[in-house]
N, C-alpha and C positions, 0 to 999 in steps of 0.2 A: 897396913902397906897403902901406900900412896897409888891411885889410878890416874893416870893422867888421859882425857878426850882429846882426840885428835880430830880437828875440824880444818878442812884445806881453804887455804886463802882463794878469796873468788878472784879469778882474773877475766879481764874481758877480752874480746876479740884482738884487741891492739896491745893485749900485755900487760894493762895496768891492773893494779889491784883496786877493785870497786868498792871493797867494804875492809875497815880494818879488823880483823880479828887476830887473837893468839893463835899459834899452833897449837898449842896443847892448853887443857882445860883441867883442873883438879875436880870440879863440880859441876853439875849440869846448869844451876843456876848463872855461872860465869858466861857459860855458851848463850843461854837465853836474853841474859842482861846484853852481851855485845851485840846480838841481831837484832834488839829491838831499841838501844839506847840512843838517847838524842832528844832534842827538842820536839821534833815533829813526829816521830815514827808512832809512839803511843796515842798521840791526837788522831792521826791517821787510823791508825787500828780502831780507834773508839769510832771514829765516823764509819768505817766499814762493818764495824760491828752491829750497826743498827739494822742490819740483815737485808739491805737494798742494794743490788751494784751499784755503783756510782761512777758517772764521767769524772775526768780531771777537771774539768771546768766546773762541777758541783763541789767537789773535794775542795777546791782552791777558794771558792765564795764560803763554804763553813768552817773553814780553819783560818782564823785571824791572823795576818802577817805573814803567810807563807806565800812564795811566788811559784809561777809555774815551773820554773827550773829547778827549784829546789823539791817541790812536791813529785815530779817526774824520776828525780834521782832516788829520793826516799822509796817511791812504790817499785822503783828497778829492785832496790836492794831487798826489799821484802820479797820481791817477786823471786829472786835469786836464791832465796834460802827457804822456799815454799810457803810463806805464810800468807801470801797474796797472790792471787793470779788474773789474769784479764782476759776480756774476750774481744776479739775486734769485729765490728760488723762490716760487711761489704756496703758500698754504696757511696752516695755522696750526700752531703759530707761524710766523712770516715768517722765512725763512732766506735771507741773504745770505752769499756765498762770494766773496773776494777772490783774485785770480791775477795772475803777471806777463803782460805782452802779449809780443808778439815782442820789442819794444825792451827790454822790462824782463829778458826772461830772457838778456840780456847782461850785467848788473849783478852777478849772485852771482860769477863770475869775477873782477873786479876787487875786490869786496869781499873774497873769499878770498885774493887778493894782501896786501891792506891787513891783513887779520886776521891773516896769516902774519907780517908785519912786526910788529905788535903783541906776537904771542905771543915772538918774538925779545928785542923790549926788555924785555919783563916777565921772562925767564929772565935776561937779562944785569943785571937790578935784583932778582935774588934772589926773584920772585915766583912761583917755582915751586908753592907750596901754594895761592895763587889760582888758577893755572892747573889744577891737579889737582882743586881743589873743583869748577871750574866744567865739569870733563871735556874741557879742551883736551889735558892731558898724562895719562900712566899715573903 
C-alpha cells in the first residue's frame, strides 16, 4: 500500500509561495530533502550546529559567497518549517540571533556524514590542497 505524506505549501502574508514543496510525499526523506535542499541550507545548518546562536552578519561572514538577501531568505524558510528559530533583542542597534530548534539540532549529524563523504571523494580526486586550505585536513 502506498502512503502519501501531505505537507502544505508555505504561503506568505502576500499570498506568495515562499518555499517550493510537493503537495504529497511517498517517504519522509523526500520531505526532509525538500525542506533542506539547495546550495546554502546545509551550510547554514552546519554553522548553526556549532551550538552558538549567531547573528546574520556573523553567518554571512562565515559562509563564503552568500549575500545578505539570500541568507535571510534561507533562514526564513528554515524558520517557517521549524528547523531554525530566532530571538530578537530590544535596544539599539537591534540584534537578532538565529539558532537551531530541537528538530534542527538533529541535522548537523546528517550533514557531518555527508561532509565526510565529500572529503573522501575530494581526496580520491587529488583535491587534498583544497581540503587543506579549507582546514578539513592537515
